[in-house]
C-alpha positions in Angstrom: 208.9 17.5 72.2 212.4 16.3 71.2 214.5 19.4 72.2 212.7 20.9 75.2 209.4 20.4 77.1 206.5 22.8 77.1 207.5 24.4 80.4 210.9 25.2 79.1 209.6 26.4 75.8 207.1 28.6 77.6 209.8 30.1 79.8 211.9 30.9 76.7 209.0 32.5 74.9 208.0 34.6 78.0 211.6 35.7 78.4 211.7 37.0 74.8 214.2 34.4 73.7 211.8 32.8 71.2 208.7 34.1 69.5 206.2 36.8 70.7 206.3 36.9 74.5 202.6 37.9 74.6 201.3 35.0 72.6 198.7 32.9 74.4 200.0 29.5 75.5 197.7 26.7 76.7 199.1 23.5 78.2 197.7 20.4 76.6 199.0 17.6 78.7 198.4 14.2 80.2 199.8 15.5 83.5 196.8 15.6 85.8 198.2 15.2 89.3 197.5 17.7 92.1 199.7 20.7 91.5 200.4 20.1 87.8 198.0 22.8 86.6 199.7 25.3 89.0 203.1 24.3 87.8 202.1 25.1 84.2 200.5 28.4 85.0 203.5 29.4 87.1 205.8 28.7 84.1 203.9 31.4 82.2 201.2 29.4 80.4 197.8 31.1 80.2 195.6 28.1 80.6 195.6 24.3 81.0 193.8 21.4 79.4 194.3 17.8 80.4 194.0 14.8 78.1 191.7 13.5 77.0 190.1 16.8 76.2 186.5 17.4 75.7 185.2 19.8 73.0 183.3 21.7 75.7 186.5 22.4 77.7 188.4 23.3 74.6 185.7 25.7 73.6 185.8 27.3 77.1 189.6 27.8 76.9 189.5 29.2 73.4 186.8 31.7 74.5 188.9 32.8 77.5 191.9 33.3 75.2 189.8 35.3 72.7 188.3 37.4 75.5 191.7 38.2 76.9 193.1 39.2 73.6 190.2 41.6 73.1 190.8 43.1 76.6 194.4 43.9 75.8 
């Protein structure tokens, strides 16, 4: 993204400085090294998908997000 990366955007959203702090955020990234997933989750993202994505993995993440929204 030209102005800020996804981690910074997520932190702004979660802090209430941009958008709805409770909106689900899923990382879609080419970062796949050990620790990358944890870094995104620690930044406040709800889930993580690495590129290239499979439709099966996308479906799993969307179902988890849907289930979480119903639980809240």
